C-alpha angles and dihedrals in degrees: 000000000000124000093256092056091046090053092048091048092050091049092049092050092048093049091046091051092052093045091045093051093048090046092050094049101040111019107035096058090050091049091047090055098042099039103032103018093238119139115202117197125217095262092054092045091057091056095055107020090099091056091048091048093050093050094044092046091053091052093047090048091053091050093048092048089052091049094048102037100022130255092262095057093044089046092053090050092050090047091053094050098030097127092047089048091050092049089049091054091052092045091050093049091051093044092049090042095229128149140163096247120135090217087127084083088078087070089053095050091047094047099256134120109294091197092064111130094352108145096186137352126011137280109258118228087200092065096077090134086064109038095029098039121011099039096040090048091053092048092047088060092067089066093059098041091258092293123180091243122039120207096197094087100082126278096332121066108239122232101236099183112050103042111024129044097250130138116254134179099239135118091249090062085086085083091060104056094165089067092060091086090064092049094048105028103029131239105310099041089036089059090052091051091046094055100039097038094055094049094048092045092049093050094046093043090051091047094050090046093053091048088052097051096039100049106070091166095055094248124131097245134133094047091149094056090043090055090051091050093047090050091051088054105039098039097035115135090239093053094047097044090048094034100119097033133080093355098265094157089053091052093052094043088052092050096046098042094045092053092049091049092044091056090049092046091055094052107029113093097195113108094210091049092049090049090055093045092050091048092052091048091053090046088054090048090055092045091051095046094048095054083084099199106121094182088073101021096062097051091044089049088058088052090048091054090053091049093047092050090049092050092052093048091045095051098032097118093046100050113118115163119175129209088252090057090050092050093049091046090051091053092049091049091051090053089048092051091048092053093047091046090054089057092047093050096045094045099035094112091048091051091050092050092049092050091057100046124118087230131061086358117143121330122219103192123165096180128233132117100082116124119232088224090060088060092050098040101072104117093080090063087076087074095056095097091058105035124046112244114255109204119221112243111262093006122131092227105088106162146024094265094057095046095046116111146164117276094233104151090230124222097017092087092055093048093050093045092053091045090052092051092046092050094046093039088223134113113240108214097207096043091048091049092049093048090050091049092049093049090046096053094039088056091048093047099043104030105017134215131254110271092246091055091048088054092049091049091044091239100127092101090052119089122200092250092056093059087077089088099055093040092051096046093045092049092050092049090049092048095048094045095045093050092047096049096046107125099171135076126240135201103272095206092050091048091049091052091046090049092052092048091048091049091052090050091049091050091049091048091052092049095045094046096046105021096162092052105035108055128172095287095049090045090058091044090050089055092049093049091049092052090049092050092048092048091048095052096043097047108027111122091013102074138015090238089054091052091051091048090049090050091052090047092052090047091052092049092048094049092049093045095046091050094061095073122031124249096238125192116218128330102267095125089065104029105034104047111137089223093057094042089056091051091049090053092049091048092053091049096047114008120210145127115291133205129190118226135192130004117027090354091150092060098038091054090062091045089059092048090050087059097048101265116136106236127182099208098046112131112296109218088178118022121255095223094173093059097043093047088065085073095036108041094163091049094230092141098042093114088060100052099028093090148078096282150176107214124212118191132214117183112211134193092226131037114267122232088229112034091180120057120179112225102170137349090275102030139063134174121235111213105195146163128219090256090056091046089055090051089055093050098252115154104168136039132197105202145172088207124086093244094170089063094053125091120235133173111252095345141075138179122237120200108237100179147014126296105252124178089353094304128110127196115228136183119220111235126192114209 
C-alpha cells in the first residue's frame, strides 16, 4: 500500500469516526424514538454511545471506501478476506457483549425501562420463545455445570440436550458449534457469540453456496449476485423473526456447507482434504438432525436431495475415490453413528415421553389451505420491524412471525430458468429439479395431498405454512443461478417494461392479500422495492450503476433484517433484577423449591430458573407426570398437563374442583392450595397476591423479604 493510499485510508477512517460519533449521539436516539417508540435518557446513552459510535463509524467507513475506491474494488477485497472479516464481526460482538436477544422485555414486565441498554431496535414482546425460554434455559445451564440433565426445573430433571436449544457438556455438542461460546465464555459472552456467530455463519455459508452453484467452470465469478443471494437468505424477514427459535439458521448452514464440501469432496484428490470435507459434512448432518423440527427439516431434506443429485451429475466425470478414502470415510461414519447413538440412548426416555404428549404430540398434516397470493406477497414483510402487524379477520396468520417470508421475487427465477434452457436448448439438472420441487410443495401447500400420500412422502409433520422456508430458499437459489448463468442478451426496454408490470402486480398482490396492513403508501413502496430488486439482480456485475443499485439493495435488506431483533448490550435485564437478586439471597440462606404465583407467573418462573433458582412451574418441555398425578390420582386431567407447557399458578384458600385448567395449546393454569403445594415439595412462593392476609387451613405464608416490583417472597409454614 503506497503512502497516498495510506493517507486516504486514514482520512476516511477519521471522517467515519466523526460522522459515526455524531450519528450515534444525535441521530440514533431520535430514530429510536420515532421508529421504535423507545426513549433513551442521557444516563443510558452514556452507557452505550460508544457501541453505537463504533458500529456507525464502521458503516460510514465502508460507505466512504466504496465511494472513493469503488464498490467493485471494495467488494473484491471483502471477498478475498471474507472469513477474516466474518471472524472480526463475531469477535467484535463478543468483545462489546452485544446480542439480538429481546431480554430487555424483562424490564417491561417488571415495570422498568425497556429501552435500557438497547443499542438499536426494540425488544419484541412476541419473542417469548426466545427471552422466556431459549435464553433462560441456556443461562440456567451455567448453574449445573452445563449438565445433560438440569434439576432446576421442578421435581423432574429436565433433558437439556434433545429437546431445547441449550448448551451441554457432552461429546455430541460437537454438532452444535454455536453453543461453544457458552461453554467457553460463560452466559453473557456466550449469548453474544450465539447470536453473532450464527448470522455470520449463515451469510458466509449462503455466499459460498451461491458461488458453488453459479460457477460451473470452477472460477470465482458472480460474487455480486452471490452477495445479493446471501443477503436475501441471511437477512430475510422469515430468518430474523424465527432467528432464535427452532434452529432454522443451523438447518440452512448445514445444507449450504455440506453441499459446498460435497462438491469439493467429489473433485479433490488429496486424502487429507477429503478427510476434512467428509468430517465437515458429517458435522453438518448431525447439526441438521439435531435441530429436531420436522416441519422444516423434511422440506429442506427434499431440497438437499435435489442438491446432492445435482452435485453428483455435475461432477460425475471427475469423481475419483480411492480405497483409502472409503476406509477413512467408514471410520468417520462410525464415529458419527456412535455420537448420535449416545444421544439416542441418553435421551430415549425423553423422546418416548414427547411422542406421547397431548401437545405437540404427532401431527397428521395433509397440506392445503395456503393461498397462492401469500406465496407471492412477501415484499411487505420487510416493513414488519417498523409497523405492527394487523391480522386479517378470520385469517390463520395472526402475528409478524407467521406472516414473515423470504423476498424471493417468485416466479421470476422460474421464468429466467426456463428462458435459459430454451435459449441454450439444454436441460439444466439443478434448475429442473428446483422447479419440480417448487411445484411439488406449492401443490402440497395450496391444494393438499390425501393423508395416505402425505404419510408415504413423510409430510404429515409439515403444515402448509411451514413450506414457506423451502419455497423461499428454492426460489432464491433458482433466481441467483438463472441470473448468473444467463449467456444471452435481452431487449432492455422490453425487460424494463416487464419489470415495472411485475412490480405493479407484486404491489397489488401485497395489498390484496393483506389489505389492513398494506395501504396505498406501502403498496407504492412495495412496487419500488421490487423494481430495485429486479434492477439489482439483472445488472449487478455488468454496470457500475447496477453495482450501486445492488449495494443499496443489500443495505436495505440488512437494515430491515437487523431491525427485527434489538441490538442489546449485556444481559442485565435478566440477570441483575433486584427482585431476582433478593430471591437468590433467600435461596442461599434457606434452600427450597420455589413457585411463582399470580400475574405473569409463567414468565417469572423461567426468570428464576435462568438465575439458578429451582422453580416448580418453570416451562415443562416434557411433562412431569409423577408430580402432577399427586393432585390427579385418577388421571382425569392428564390431557391438560401431559404437554409442553407454560404453567401459570393461582393459590387459593380452598381446594378447586379442577386444579388444572387448559388456557392454550401450550399453557395451563395450576389452581392450588398450600396443602397441595406442600405435597408437591414447594417451600417458597414469589407472589403478586397478599398471601399473608389470606386464611388457609393448617398453613400460612410468612413474608421473608421485601415487596419488589409488586412481588413478595413468602415461605410456606405448616402449623
